[in-house]
MDAnalysis code that builds the backbone (N, CA, C; Angstrom):
import MDAnalysis as mda
import numpy as np

u = mda.Universe.empty(744, n_residues=248, atom_resindex=np.repeat(np.arange(248), 3), trajectory=True)
u.add_TopologyAttr("name", ["N", "CA", "C"] * 248)
u.add_TopologyAttr("resid", np.arange(1, 249))
u.add_TopologyAttr("resname", ["MET", "PRO", "LEU", "VAL", "SER", "CYS", "ILE", "MET", "ALA", "THR", "LYS", "ASN", "ARG", "PRO", "LEU", "PHE", "LEU", "LYS", "GLN", "ALA", "LEU", "LYS", "TYR", "PHE", "GLN", "GLN", "GLN", "THR", "PHE", "GLU", "ASP", "SER", "GLU", "LEU", "ILE", "VAL", "VAL", "ASP", "ASP", "SER", "ILE", "GLU", "PRO", "CYS", "GLU", "HIS", "LEU", "LEU", "PRO", "ARG", "ASP", "PRO", "ARG", "PHE", "ARG", "TYR", "VAL", "ARG", "PRO", "ASN", "SER", "GLU", "THR", "LEU", "LEU", "GLY", "GLU", "LYS", "LEU", "ASN", "ILE", "GLY", "ILE", "ARG", "HIS", "SER", "SER", "GLY", "GLU", "ILE", "VAL", "GLN", "LYS", "LEU", "ASP", "ASP", "ASP", "ASP", "TYR", "TYR", "HIS", "PRO", "ARG", "PHE", "LEU", "GLU", "THR", "THR", "VAL", "SER", "THR", "LEU", "LEU", "ARG", "PRO", "GLY", "HIS", "LYS", "ASP", "ALA", "VAL", "VAL", "ALA", "MET", "GLY", "ALA", "PHE", "LEU", "VAL", "LEU", "ILE", "VAL", "GLY", "HIS", "PRO", "HIS", "LEU", "TYR", "ASP", "ALA", "GLY", "ASP", "GLY", "TRP", "PHE", "ALA", "GLY", "GLY", "THR", "PHE", "CYS", "PHE", "PHE", "ARG", "GLU", "ALA", "TRP", "ASP", "ALA", "HIS", "PRO", "PHE", "ARG", "ASN", "LEU", "SER", "TRP", "ARG", "GLU", "ASP", "VAL", "ALA", "PHE", "LEU", "GLU", "ASP", "HIS", "PRO", "HIS", "LEU", "GLN", "LYS", "PHE", "PRO", "ILE", "HIS", "ASN", "PRO", "GLU", "LEU", "TYR", "VAL", "LEU", "VAL", "ARG", "HIS", "GLY", "ASN", "HIS", "THR", "TRP", "ASN", "THR", "ILE", "LYS", "MET", "ASP", "SER", "PRO", "VAL", "LEU", "PRO", "SER", "GLN", "VAL", "GLY", "MET", "ASN", "PRO", "THR", "HIS", "TYR", "PHE", "SER", "SER", "ARG", "SER", "PRO", "TYR", "SER", "LYS", "SER", "PHE", "SER", "GLN", "ILE", "LEU", "PRO", "SER", "ASP", "ASP", "VAL", "HIS", "PHE", "TYR", "SER", "GLN", "LEU", "ALA", "MET", "ARG", "VAL", "GLY", "ALA", "LEU", "ALA", "SER", "THR"])
u.atoms.positions = np.array([
    [7.094, 25.495, 26.146],
    [6.217, 24.807, 25.210],
    [6.438, 23.292, 25.308],
    [5.364, 22.519, 25.343],
    [5.527, 21.066, 25.319],
    [5.997, 20.609, 23.950],
    [6.703, 19.476, 23.939],
    [7.137, 18.904, 22.670],
    [5.917, 18.372, 21.918],
    [5.892, 18.617, 20.603],
    [4.815, 18.140, 19.745],
    [5.362, 17.033, 18.855],
    [4.715, 15.874, 18.898],
    [5.114, 14.743, 18.064],
    [4.193, 14.667, 16.849],
    [4.757, 14.894, 15.674],
    [4.012, 14.785, 14.427],
    [4.161, 13.356, 13.915],
    [3.045, 12.726, 13.591],
    [3.032, 11.330, 13.173],
    [2.591, 11.256, 11.720],
    [3.399, 10.604, 10.894],
    [3.091, 10.497, 9.466],
    [3.231, 9.042, 9.021],
    [2.129, 8.477, 8.539],
    [2.148, 7.132, 7.959],
    [2.304, 7.267, 6.448],
    [3.154, 6.432, 5.859],
    [3.373, 6.521, 4.417],
    [3.546, 5.126, 3.831],
    [3.244, 5.028, 2.530],
    [3.409, 3.751, 1.841],
    [3.488, 3.985, 0.334],
    [4.639, 3.674, -0.236],
    [4.836, 3.694, -1.697],
    [4.519, 5.045, -2.329],
    [4.838, 6.138, -1.621],
    [4.627, 7.471, -2.179],
    [5.856, 8.343, -1.931],
    [7.021, 7.933, -2.441],
    [8.246, 8.683, -2.141],
    [8.219, 10.130, -2.619],
    [7.587, 10.412, -3.753],
    [7.522, 11.790, -4.238],
    [6.766, 12.672, -3.257],
    [5.618, 12.194, -2.806],
    [4.835, 12.953, -1.838],
    [5.569, 13.049, -0.505],
    [6.183, 11.964, -0.075],
    [6.876, 11.974, 1.204],
    [7.975, 13.026, 1.220],
    [8.719, 13.136, 0.135],
    [9.787, 14.130, 0.070],
    [9.233, 15.533, 0.255],
    [8.076, 15.807, -0.377],
    [7.417, 17.107, -0.194],
    [6.978, 17.284, 1.246],
    [6.387, 16.238, 1.822],
    [5.875, 16.320, 3.182],
    [6.980, 16.605, 4.185],
    [8.142, 16.016, 3.982],
    [9.278, 16.279, 4.868],
    [9.695, 17.742, 4.794],
    [9.632, 18.293, 3.598],
    [9.964, 19.712, 3.424],
    [8.952, 20.601, 4.143],
    [7.669, 20.251, 4.033],
    [6.638, 21.049, 4.704],
    [6.845, 21.047, 6.211],
    [7.278, 19.914, 6.763],
    [7.563, 19.871, 8.199],
    [8.744, 20.759, 8.540],
    [9.787, 20.712, 7.748],
    [10.973, 21.533, 8.011],
    [10.663, 23.024, 7.950],
    [9.662, 23.402, 7.189],
    [9.324, 24.814, 7.018],
    [8.399, 25.357, 8.107],
    [7.957, 24.504, 9.018],
    [7.032, 24.954, 10.059],
    [7.694, 25.969, 10.985],
    [6.947, 27.006, 11.346],
    [7.457, 28.040, 12.246],
    [7.533, 27.540, 13.690],
    [6.736, 26.538, 14.030],
    [6.780, 25.940, 15.359],
    [7.892, 24.893, 15.364],
    [8.904, 25.074, 16.213],
    [10.110, 24.244, 16.140],
    [10.226, 23.211, 17.253],
    [9.438, 23.322, 18.331],
    [9.530, 22.350, 19.419],
    [8.754, 21.098, 19.033],
    [9.263, 20.409, 18.016],
    [8.516, 19.296, 17.445],
    [9.463, 18.223, 16.923],
    [8.899, 17.053, 16.707],
    [9.603, 15.946, 16.085],
    [8.659, 15.320, 15.063],
    [9.228, 14.607, 14.092],
    [8.416, 13.930, 13.085],
    [8.781, 12.455, 13.066],
    [7.787, 11.621, 13.308],
    [7.980, 10.176, 13.239],
    [7.309, 9.679, 11.969],
    [8.089, 9.102, 11.073],
    [7.591, 8.576, 9.806],
    [7.515, 7.062, 9.913],
    [6.327, 6.510, 9.723],
    [6.118, 5.063, 9.780],
    [5.870, 4.589, 8.351],
    [6.783, 3.792, 7.846],
    [6.813, 3.460, 6.417],
    [6.818, 1.955, 6.191],
    [5.775, 1.457, 5.514],
    [5.773, 0.039, 5.123],
    [5.763, -0.101, 3.601],
    [6.464, 0.825, 2.935],
    [6.593, 0.766, 1.484],
    [7.341, -0.503, 1.060],
    [7.144, -0.891, -0.190],
    [7.892, -2.027, -0.729],
    [9.390, -1.730, -0.678],
    [9.756, -0.521, -1.113],
    [11.139, -0.066, -1.028],
    [11.249, 0.957, 0.099],
    [12.061, 0.721, 1.119],
    [12.168, 1.655, 2.244],
    [12.533, 3.072, 1.790],
    [11.989, 4.046, 2.504],
    [12.218, 5.456, 2.143],
    [13.058, 6.193, 3.184],
    [13.767, 5.457, 4.006],
    [14.537, 6.091, 5.073],
    [15.564, 7.082, 4.521],
    [16.096, 6.810, 3.336],
    [17.123, 7.675, 2.766],
    [16.603, 9.077, 2.460],
    [15.289, 9.256, 2.409],
    [14.716, 10.573, 2.119],
    [14.735, 11.497, 3.339],
    [14.836, 10.926, 4.526],
    [14.783, 11.748, 5.732],
    [16.092, 12.510, 5.931],
    [16.003, 13.790, 6.284],
    [17.211, 14.582, 6.553],
    [17.969, 14.046, 7.764],
    [19.240, 14.324, 7.819],
    [20.046, 13.964, 8.993],
    [19.801, 15.024, 10.061],
    [18.748, 14.824, 10.786],
    [18.273, 15.808, 11.755],
    [17.665, 15.028, 12.922],
    [18.064, 15.327, 14.158],
    [17.542, 14.570, 15.304],
    [16.044, 14.695, 15.497],
    [15.413, 15.663, 14.850],
    [13.960, 15.810, 14.983],
    [13.202, 14.773, 14.152],
    [13.898, 14.089, 13.244],
    [13.257, 13.093, 12.385],
    [13.548, 11.691, 12.897],
    [12.514, 10.859, 12.870],
    [12.682, 9.468, 13.273],
    [11.957, 8.577, 12.263],
    [12.626, 7.527, 11.841],
    [12.069, 6.612, 10.849],
    [11.764, 5.276, 11.501],
    [10.544, 4.790, 11.295],
    [10.127, 3.506, 11.862],
    [9.593, 2.640, 10.724],
    [10.098, 1.421, 10.646],
    [9.659, 0.509, 9.597],
    [9.052, -0.737, 10.234],
    [7.724, -0.943, 10.093],
    [7.095, -2.153, 10.628],
    [7.666, -3.406, 9.964],
    [7.510, -4.527, 10.635],
    [8.038, -5.785, 10.114],
    [7.271, -6.308, 8.916],
    [6.036, -5.842, 8.750],
    [5.206, -6.298, 7.642],
    [4.221, -5.204, 7.258],
    [3.478, -5.434, 6.186],
    [2.461, -4.469, 5.763],
    [1.471, -4.267, 6.904],
    [1.163, -2.993, 7.178],
    [0.397, -2.645, 8.371],
    [-0.734, -1.694, 8.017],
    [-1.895, -1.879, 8.641],
    [-3.025, -0.995, 8.388],
    [-2.750, 0.401, 8.954],
    [-3.429, 1.388, 8.380],
    [-3.157, 2.781, 8.702],
    [-3.301, 3.096, 10.188],
    [-4.395, 2.624, 10.797],
    [-4.604, 2.929, 12.207],
    [-3.470, 2.434, 13.081],
    [-2.989, 1.227, 12.818],
    [-1.892, 0.683, 13.609],
    [-0.576, 1.401, 13.316],
    [-0.385, 1.858, 12.073],
    [0.837, 2.626, 11.778],
    [0.869, 3.908, 12.609],
    [-0.276, 4.542, 12.769],
    [-0.332, 5.742, 13.613],
    [-0.001, 5.384, 15.058],
    [-0.523, 4.271, 15.537],
    [-0.218, 3.836, 16.900],
    [1.271, 3.545, 17.068],
    [1.869, 2.898, 16.088],
    [3.307, 2.615, 16.136],
    [4.097, 3.910, 16.226],
    [3.704, 4.891, 15.408],
    [4.395, 6.176, 15.429],
    [4.296, 6.854, 16.774],
    [3.119, 6.819, 17.379],
    [2.942, 7.475, 18.679],
    [3.741, 6.746, 19.752],
    [3.798, 5.418, 19.669],
    [4.601, 4.664, 20.642],
    [6.080, 5.041, 20.564],
    [6.544, 5.416, 19.392],
    [7.952, 5.801, 19.220],
    [8.182, 7.294, 19.445],
    [7.157, 8.010, 19.829],
    [7.273, 9.461, 19.998],
    [7.510, 9.831, 21.458],
    [7.829, 11.101, 21.671],
    [8.152, 11.576, 23.017],
    [7.304, 12.756, 23.463],
    [6.464, 13.289, 22.580],
    [5.764, 14.532, 22.872],
    [4.518, 14.381, 23.718],
    [4.181, 15.466, 24.378],
    [2.946, 15.551, 25.160],
    [1.747, 15.788, 24.247],
    [2.020, 16.382, 23.075],
    [0.972, 16.670, 22.090],
    [1.248, 15.860, 20.834],
    [0.185, 15.329, 20.234],
    [0.283, 14.553, 18.995],
    [-0.367, 15.336, 17.865],
    [0.341, 15.459, 16.768],
    [-0.191, 16.087, 15.560],
    [-0.163, 15.076, 14.424],
    [-1.310, 14.767, 13.874],
    [-1.408, 13.828, 12.757],
    [-1.182, 14.587, 11.451],
    [-0.282, 14.063, 10.612],
    [0.013, 14.663, 9.317],
    [-0.115, 13.604, 8.223],
    [-0.745, 13.955, 7.119],
    [-0.795, 13.050, 5.968],
    [0.425, 13.275, 5.089],
    [0.829, 12.234, 4.369],
    [2.053, 12.331, 3.563],
    [1.832, 12.969, 2.199],
    [0.567, 13.220, 1.815],
    [0.316, 13.690, 0.448],
    [-0.408, 15.030, 0.382],
    [-0.479, 15.764, 1.495],
    [-1.168, 17.051, 1.508],
    [-0.192, 18.199, 1.766],
    [-0.685, 19.420, 1.530],
    [0.136, 20.621, 1.730],
    [-0.195, 21.258, 3.081],
    [0.848, 21.569, 3.861],
    [0.707, 22.231, 5.149],
    [1.466, 23.555, 5.125],
    [0.745, 24.634, 5.358],
    [1.339, 25.969, 5.390],
    [2.370, 26.044, 6.523],
    [3.408, 26.867, 6.393],
    [4.418, 26.974, 7.462],
    [3.849, 27.321, 8.842],
    [2.713, 27.991, 8.892],
    [2.120, 28.342, 10.191],
    [1.068, 27.338, 10.649],
    [0.955, 26.230, 9.943],
    [-0.061, 25.237, 10.299],
    [0.133, 24.721, 11.719],
    [1.298, 24.195, 12.013],
    [1.550, 23.586, 13.320],
    [1.458, 24.620, 14.440],
    [1.977, 25.792, 14.198],
    [1.886, 26.881, 15.171],
    [0.416, 27.157, 15.527],
    [-0.442, 27.111, 14.526],
    [-1.857, 27.433, 14.727],
    [-2.596, 26.321, 15.463],
    [-2.391, 25.066, 15.053],
    [-3.098, 23.969, 15.723],
    [-2.664, 23.832, 17.182],
    [-1.365, 23.955, 17.428],
    [-0.861, 23.800, 18.795],
    [-1.338, 24.941, 19.689],
    [-1.274, 26.162, 19.197],
    [-1.713, 27.297, 20.009],
    [-3.206, 27.207, 20.318],
    [-3.986, 26.664, 19.395],
    [-5.418, 26.481, 19.641],
    [-5.639, 25.432, 20.721],
    [-4.905, 24.324, 20.645],
    [-5.042, 23.261, 21.644],
    [-4.621, 23.727, 23.032],
    [-3.651, 24.619, 23.109],
    [-3.102, 25.056, 24.392],
    [-3.878, 26.207, 25.029],
    [-4.940, 26.658, 24.389],
    [-5.747, 27.723, 24.993],
    [-6.417, 27.207, 26.262],
    [-6.641, 28.083, 27.236],
    [-7.322, 27.666, 28.474],
    [-8.678, 27.008, 28.178],
    [-8.931, 25.899, 28.840],
    [-10.198, 25.222, 28.649],
    [-10.203, 24.195, 27.543],
    [-9.057, 24.012, 26.870],
    [-8.989, 23.069, 25.755],
    [-8.245, 21.782, 26.128],
    [-8.156, 21.464, 27.408],
    [-7.368, 20.308, 27.831],
    [-7.954, 19.021, 27.262],
    [-9.249, 18.810, 27.414],
    [-9.904, 17.618, 26.867],
    [-10.474, 17.978, 25.508],
    [-9.578, 18.071, 24.523],
    [-9.991, 18.588, 23.223],
    [-9.208, 17.944, 22.097],
    [-9.755, 18.082, 20.912],
    [-9.045, 17.735, 19.688],
    [-9.282, 18.878, 18.714],
    [-8.218, 19.295, 18.046],
    [-8.254, 20.421, 17.110],
    [-8.048, 19.886, 15.702],
    [-8.730, 20.488, 14.737],
    [-8.534, 20.112, 13.335],
    [-9.035, 21.244, 12.454],
    [-8.713, 21.172, 11.169],
    [-9.163, 22.184, 10.233],
    [-10.652, 22.005, 9.940],
    [-11.423, 23.082, 10.157],
    [-12.840, 23.066, 9.846],
    [-13.121, 23.568, 8.449],
    [-12.123, 24.161, 7.828],
    [-12.214, 24.638, 6.446],
    [-10.842, 24.462, 5.818],
    [-10.816, 24.133, 4.536],
    [-9.544, 23.914, 3.857],
    [-9.736, 24.071, 2.358],
    [-8.631, 24.038, 1.643],
    [-8.660, 24.111, 0.192],
    [-8.390, 22.727, -0.386],
    [-8.771, 22.539, -1.629],
    [-8.584, 21.250, -2.298],
    [-7.857, 21.471, -3.620],
    [-6.782, 20.740, -3.798],
    [-6.045, 20.739, -5.054],
    [-6.300, 19.399, -5.729],
    [-6.940, 19.427, -6.890],
    [-7.151, 18.220, -7.675],
    [-6.100, 18.225, -8.774],
    [-5.198, 17.278, -8.715],
    [-4.070, 17.244, -9.642],
    [-4.570, 17.277, -11.085],
    [-4.044, 18.229, -11.841],
    [-4.441, 18.399, -13.232],
    [-5.485, 19.468, -13.449],
    [-6.119, 19.958, -12.378],
    [-7.108, 21.032, -12.506],
    [-6.404, 22.383, -12.408],
    [-6.957, 23.412, -13.044],
    [-6.246, 24.693, -13.136],
    [-6.347, 25.590, -11.916],
    [-7.182, 25.232, -10.928],
    [-7.324, 26.115, -9.773],
    [-7.602, 25.310, -8.510],
    [-7.559, 25.993, -7.371],
    [-7.901, 25.398, -6.087],
    [-9.406, 25.488, -5.871],
    [-9.942, 24.545, -5.100],
    [-11.357, 24.568, -4.749],
    [-11.512, 24.853, -3.257],
    [-12.591, 25.548, -2.918],
    [-12.917, 25.852, -1.530],
    [-13.811, 24.729, -1.001],
    [-13.351, 23.979, -0.003],
    [-14.125, 22.853, 0.529],
    [-15.340, 23.313, 1.312],
    [-15.351, 24.582, 1.738],
    [-16.446, 25.073, 2.556],
    [-16.204, 24.808, 4.033],
    [-17.173, 25.189, 4.870],
    [-17.061, 25.027, 6.313],
    [-17.783, 23.761, 6.783],
    [-17.543, 23.417, 8.028],
    [-18.247, 22.300, 8.646],
    [-17.457, 21.004, 8.696],
    [-16.227, 21.006, 8.165],
    [-15.403, 19.800, 8.167],
    [-14.629, 19.676, 9.480],
    [-14.004, 18.533, 9.667],
    [-13.063, 18.313, 10.770],
    [-12.024, 17.352, 10.215],
    [-11.074, 17.907, 9.470],
    [-10.184, 17.138, 8.600],
    [-9.287, 16.178, 9.372],
    [-9.382, 14.889, 9.031],
    [-8.621, 13.858, 9.728],
    [-7.125, 14.010, 9.601],
    [-6.654, 14.580, 8.492],
    [-5.231, 14.768, 8.284],
    [-4.648, 15.923, 9.064],
    [-5.451, 16.501, 9.975],
    [-4.987, 17.671, 10.734],
    [-5.252, 17.543, 12.231],
    [-5.645, 16.353, 12.713],
    [-5.963, 16.178, 14.131],
    [-4.768, 16.550, 15.007],
    [-5.051, 17.300, 16.064],
    [-4.040, 17.669, 17.061],
    [-4.676, 17.464, 18.432],
    [-4.013, 16.696, 19.307],
    [-4.626, 16.354, 20.596],
    [-3.527, 16.002, 21.601],
    [-3.900, 15.982, 22.863],
    [-2.953, 15.595, 23.904],
    [-2.760, 14.079, 23.905],
    [-1.544, 13.675, 24.145],
    [-1.196, 12.256, 24.097],
    [-2.042, 11.418, 25.058],
    [-2.442, 11.997, 26.173],
    [-3.186, 11.230, 27.166],
    [-4.527, 10.730, 26.604],
    [-5.078, 11.419, 25.600],
    [-6.308, 10.928, 24.955],
    [-6.006, 9.618, 24.229],
    [-4.875, 9.592, 23.522],
    [-4.478, 8.359, 22.828],
    [-4.145, 7.249, 23.825],
    [-3.525, 7.607, 24.956],
    [-3.215, 6.608, 25.981],
    [-4.487, 5.901, 26.438],
    [-5.577, 6.649, 26.523],
    [-6.843, 6.082, 26.982],
    [-7.461, 5.169, 25.938],
    [-7.288, 5.521, 24.662],
    [-7.860, 4.693, 23.596],
    [-7.111, 4.980, 22.301],
    [-6.205, 4.102, 21.876],
    [-5.437, 4.316, 20.635],
    [-6.341, 4.258, 19.410],
    [-5.745, 4.516, 18.242],
    [-6.468, 4.399, 16.979],
    [-6.860, 2.950, 16.746],
    [-8.014, 2.750, 16.153],
    [-8.412, 1.394, 15.772],
    [-7.552, 0.923, 14.601],
    [-7.364, -0.365, 14.512],
    [-6.544, -0.935, 13.444],
    [-7.371, -1.037, 12.158],
    [-7.554, 0.105, 11.503],
    [-8.374, 0.210, 10.306],
    [-7.533, 0.695, 9.138],
    [-7.992, 0.402, 7.933],
    [-7.284, 0.863, 6.737],
    [-7.768, 2.231, 6.278],
    [-8.951, 2.666, 6.765],
    [-9.452, 4.002, 6.440],
    [-10.500, 4.398, 7.478],
    [-10.836, 5.680, 7.533],
    [-11.771, 6.248, 8.507],
    [-11.330, 5.984, 9.946],
    [-10.041, 5.823, 10.148],
    [-9.522, 5.675, 11.500],
    [-9.686, 6.963, 12.289],
    [-9.733, 8.116, 11.584],
    [-9.934, 9.402, 12.245],
    [-11.354, 9.522, 12.790],
    [-12.339, 9.090, 11.992],
    [-13.734, 9.102, 12.446],
    [-13.899, 8.183, 13.651],
    [-13.299, 7.004, 13.588],
    [-13.383, 6.055, 14.698],
    [-12.740, 6.627, 15.960],
    [-11.659, 7.392, 15.802],
    [-10.983, 8.000, 16.952],
    [-11.931, 8.950, 17.668],
    [-12.673, 9.735, 16.911],
    [-13.637, 10.651, 17.523],
    [-14.763, 9.879, 18.207],
    [-15.203, 8.789, 17.584],
    [-16.252, 7.966, 18.191],
    [-15.785, 7.352, 19.503],
    [-14.508, 7.009, 19.577],
    [-13.954, 6.383, 20.778],
    [-13.618, 7.395, 21.864],
    [-13.697, 8.692, 21.535],
    [-13.399, 9.753, 22.505],
    [-14.544, 10.767, 22.519],
    [-15.756, 10.343, 22.876],
    [-16.903, 11.271, 22.821],
    [-16.802, 12.448, 23.790],
    [-15.943, 12.330, 24.799],
    [-15.810, 13.415, 25.782],
    [-14.949, 14.560, 25.270],
    [-14.183, 14.323, 24.214],
    [-13.297, 15.375, 23.709],
    [-14.100, 16.449, 22.983],
    [-13.823, 17.704, 23.330],
    [-14.440, 18.813, 22.618],
    [-13.722, 19.006, 21.285],
    [-14.472, 19.295, 20.257],
    [-13.895, 19.518, 18.930],
    [-13.781, 21.019, 18.684],
    [-12.564, 21.458, 18.335],
    [-12.325, 22.867, 18.037],
    [-11.814, 22.998, 16.603],
    [-12.702, 23.350, 15.665],
    [-12.286, 23.515, 14.269],
    [-11.604, 24.858, 14.037],
    [-10.639, 24.869, 13.135],
    [-9.927, 26.092, 12.747],
    [-10.420, 26.506, 11.359],
    [-10.823, 27.755, 11.235],
    [-11.408, 28.228, 9.979],
    [-10.450, 29.192, 9.276],
    [-9.366, 28.635, 8.802],
    [-8.398, 29.378, 7.997],
    [-7.974, 28.453, 6.861],
    [-8.722, 28.423, 5.759],
    [-8.526, 27.400, 4.733],
    [-7.153, 27.377, 4.092],
    [-6.423, 28.489, 4.126],
    [-5.133, 28.533, 3.449],
    [-4.032, 27.812, 4.218],
    [-4.324, 27.350, 5.427],
    [-3.319, 26.638, 6.216],
    [-3.148, 25.189, 5.771],
    [-4.152, 24.651, 5.068],
    [-4.120, 23.226, 4.724],
    [-4.774, 23.018, 3.363],
    [-4.055, 22.330, 2.477],
    [-4.585, 22.010, 1.151],
    [-4.642, 20.493, 1.019],
    [-5.842, 19.976, 0.896],
    [-6.052, 18.549, 0.653],
    [-5.769, 18.266, -0.815],
    [-4.886, 17.330, -1.089],
    [-4.483, 17.033, -2.471],
    [-5.153, 15.745, -2.926],
    [-5.919, 15.833, -4.014],
    [-6.572, 14.662, -4.607],
    [-5.807, 14.285, -5.864],
    [-5.250, 13.062, -5.873],
    [-4.359, 12.652, -6.957],
    [-4.689, 11.279, -7.515],
    [-5.784, 10.662, -7.014],
    [-6.226, 9.406, -7.589],
    [-5.858, 8.155, -6.819],
    [-5.061, 8.291, -5.755],
    [-4.650, 7.121, -4.971],
    [-4.876, 7.428, -3.499],
    [-6.095, 7.131, -3.015],
    [-6.507, 7.560, -1.684],
    [-7.170, 6.422, -0.909],
    [-7.211, 6.595, 0.411],
    [-8.019, 5.703, 1.240],
    [-9.438, 6.253, 1.379],
    [-9.610, 7.585, 1.207],
    [-10.937, 8.203, 1.308],
    [-11.532, 8.300, -0.095],
    [-12.464, 7.408, -0.399],
    [-13.041, 7.358, -1.743],
    [-14.555, 7.487, -1.780],
    [-15.201, 7.653, -0.625],
    [-16.654, 7.775, -0.579],
    [-17.053, 8.770, 0.505],
    [-17.936, 9.698, 0.186],
    [-18.450, 10.649, 1.154],
    [-19.532, 9.961, 1.989],
    [-19.402, 10.066, 3.311],
    [-20.343, 9.433, 4.232],
    [-21.284, 10.476, 4.842],
    [-22.242, 9.982, 5.606],
    [-23.252, 10.853, 6.201],
    [-22.666, 11.857, 7.186],
    [-21.490, 11.555, 7.769],
    [-20.920, 12.457, 8.756],
    [-20.154, 13.619, 8.107],
    [-20.176, 13.711, 6.789],
    [-19.544, 14.825, 6.095],
    [-20.560, 15.956, 5.921],
    [-20.116, 17.212, 5.910],
    [-21.044, 18.349, 5.796],
    [-21.512, 18.570, 4.359],
    [-22.241, 17.617, 3.813],
    [-22.721, 17.711, 2.435],
    [-24.217, 17.423, 2.403],
    [-24.839, 17.693, 1.277],
    [-26.255, 17.399, 1.104],
    [-26.477, 15.891, 1.031],
    [-27.662, 15.406, 1.469],
    [-27.938, 13.964, 1.396],
    [-27.734, 13.378, 0.001],
    [-28.013, 14.167, -1.024],
    [-27.867, 13.674, -2.395],
    [-26.409, 13.424, -2.775],
    [-25.479, 13.981, -1.982],
    [-24.062, 13.846, -2.300],
    [-23.382, 12.731, -1.497],
    [-24.120, 12.131, -0.549],
    [-23.574, 11.009, 0.207],
    [-23.353, 9.838, -0.746],
    [-22.198, 9.215, -0.650],
    [-21.839, 8.123, -1.541],
    [-21.035, 8.575, -2.744],
    [-20.921, 9.892, -2.942],
    [-20.165, 10.431, -4.072],
    [-18.674, 10.329, -3.811],
    [-17.903, 10.184, -4.865],
    [-16.452, 10.232, -4.745],
    [-16.035, 11.644, -4.335],
    [-15.172, 11.804, -3.314],
    [-14.788, 13.141, -2.866],
    [-14.209, 14.027, -3.967],
    [-13.425, 13.441, -4.875],
    [-12.851, 14.245, -5.954],
    [-13.957, 14.844, -6.821],
    [-14.977, 14.050, -7.135],
    [-16.100, 14.553, -7.921],
    [-16.847, 15.636, -7.163],
    [-17.012, 15.431, -5.851],
    [-17.709, 16.432, -5.049],
    [-16.945, 17.752, -5.024],
    [-15.647, 17.693, -4.709],
    [-14.881, 18.930, -4.592],
    [-14.765, 19.664, -5.923],
    [-14.736, 18.919, -7.023],
    [-14.651, 19.567, -8.335],
    [-15.933, 20.312, -8.683],
    [-17.016, 20.038, -7.946],
    [-18.270, 20.761, -8.167],
    [-18.354, 22.020, -7.306],
    [-17.384, 22.198, -6.403],
    [-17.358, 23.375, -5.529],
    [-16.839, 24.589, -6.294],
    [-17.030, 25.750, -5.690],
    [-16.567, 26.981, -6.320],
    [-15.044, 27.075, -6.248],
    [-14.405, 27.564, -7.293],
    [-12.958, 27.815, -7.218],
    [-12.649, 28.828, -6.120],
    [-11.496, 28.663, -5.499],
    [-11.085, 29.610, -4.463],
    [-10.723, 30.943, -5.096],
    [-10.811, 31.995, -4.303],
    [-10.595, 33.354, -4.821],
    [-9.145, 33.632, -5.192],
    [-8.219, 32.795, -4.707],
    [-6.804, 32.987, -5.018],
    [-6.300, 31.816, -5.861],
    [-5.277, 32.070, -6.644],
    [-4.703, 31.050, -7.515],
    [-3.653, 30.223, -6.778],
    [-3.168, 29.161, -7.428],
    [-2.070, 28.361, -6.885],
    [-0.905, 29.241, -6.453],
    [-0.478, 30.102, -7.354],
    [0.732, 30.895, -7.126],
    [0.565, 31.909, -6.002],
    [-0.667, 32.241, -5.644],
    [-0.905, 33.166, -4.535],
    [-0.922, 32.455, -3.190],
    [-1.075, 31.145, -3.195],
    [-1.152, 30.364, -1.964],
    [0.123, 29.574, -1.727],
    [0.624, 28.921, -2.779],
    [1.777, 28.041, -2.666],
    [3.037, 28.699, -3.204],
    [4.195, 28.420, -2.604],
    [5.465, 28.900, -3.155],
    [5.683, 28.347, -4.562],
    [6.507, 29.026, -5.332],
    [6.695, 28.678, -6.739],
    [7.217, 27.251, -6.927],
    [8.118, 26.786, -6.044],
    [8.650, 25.433, -6.222],
    [7.585, 24.371, -5.958],
    [6.619, 24.676, -5.074],
    [5.531, 23.735, -4.837],
    [4.542, 23.743, -5.995],
    [4.293, 24.899, -6.566],
    [3.450, 24.983, -7.763],
    [4.069, 24.137, -8.870],
    [5.389, 24.230, -8.995],
    [6.092, 23.433, -10.014],
    [5.947, 21.940, -9.737],
    [6.062, 21.542, -8.475],
    [5.930, 20.130, -8.120],
    [4.570, 19.586, -8.541],
    [3.504, 20.306, -8.208],
    [2.166, 19.809, -8.532],
    [1.890, 19.878, -10.029],
    [2.505, 20.812, -10.715],
    [2.366, 20.862, -12.175],
    [3.036, 19.653, -12.815],
    [4.239, 19.322, -12.334],
    [4.938, 18.140, -12.838],
    [4.183, 16.869, -12.479],
    [3.570, 16.854, -11.304],
    [2.783, 15.696, -10.893],
    [1.591, 15.493, -11.823],
    [0.962, 16.585, -12.224],
    [-0.172, 16.505, -13.147],
    [0.261, 15.881, -14.471],
    [1.461, 16.222, -14.922],
    [1.967, 15.654, -16.165],
    [2.208, 14.151, -16.005],
    [2.725, 13.732, -14.849],
    [2.962, 12.313, -14.601],
    [1.639, 11.537, -14.583],
    [0.636, 12.106, -13.880],
    [-0.667, 11.450, -13.788],
    [-1.295, 11.348, -15.165],
    [-1.180, 12.409, -15.958],
    [-1.738, 12.401, -17.306],
    [-1.052, 11.367, -18.176],
    [0.256, 11.239, -18.044],
    [0.996, 10.256, -18.834],
    [0.592, 8.837, -18.471],
    [0.385, 8.588, -17.159],
    [-0.016, 7.253, -16.721],
    [-1.428, 6.919, -17.213],
    [-2.309, 7.932, -17.226],
    [-3.693, 7.716, -17.643],
    [-3.783, 7.396, -19.140],
    [-2.821, 7.873, -19.911],
    [-2.876, 7.678, -21.364],
    [-2.230, 6.367, -21.806],
    [-1.565, 5.672, -20.875],
    [-0.898, 4.411, -21.234],
    [-1.844, 3.219, -21.081],
])
């Protein structure tokens, strides 16, 4: 198996980062490394486990998201790149699934991502089904040589969309297993507007994603049926923190 380099950009979200590090450690696919690129006000290096698979990179100054991803890839060693967000939930079989899909015959010039996923809106009582037709930026998996040809643009948001625009020859292979990835909406995001390239009705273009997803049907399973109990507790406590901040 080729080494897989997971790249995670983070900034001022130590609570989420700690969860994200745990999700990486729980992955069933082990031939991997995680490069964390952090330009937080207070460095978060102390959160990383003492494990050779983890690498911490701190830019010299505040850096846009696209360039942080490029920095992470430059410090990586893998033939395959897996993009991970610091504030979402990744099932233990997530990495195993994306990598195995990318390595199928005929997928050499390809990028893999979740075509369906679940949405957790902090403070809401259930998960929402995002539906099909997506290509989630927080789940991109591709061969490093694609990035060598054209790195991420130095953008603060929609760097994933720009990456696809810069690689029109890459075939897109969506994965339709929504329980592998839960997008977490908590009020502090770079994605705040639905664009025309999203699989939504024209009337919903320009809508805030949180408002859109809250209008979707609840998923057939509850939090406790999808997430382990300690993760359910984390998001419940997070909801209390968000509620307390909103009332001040």
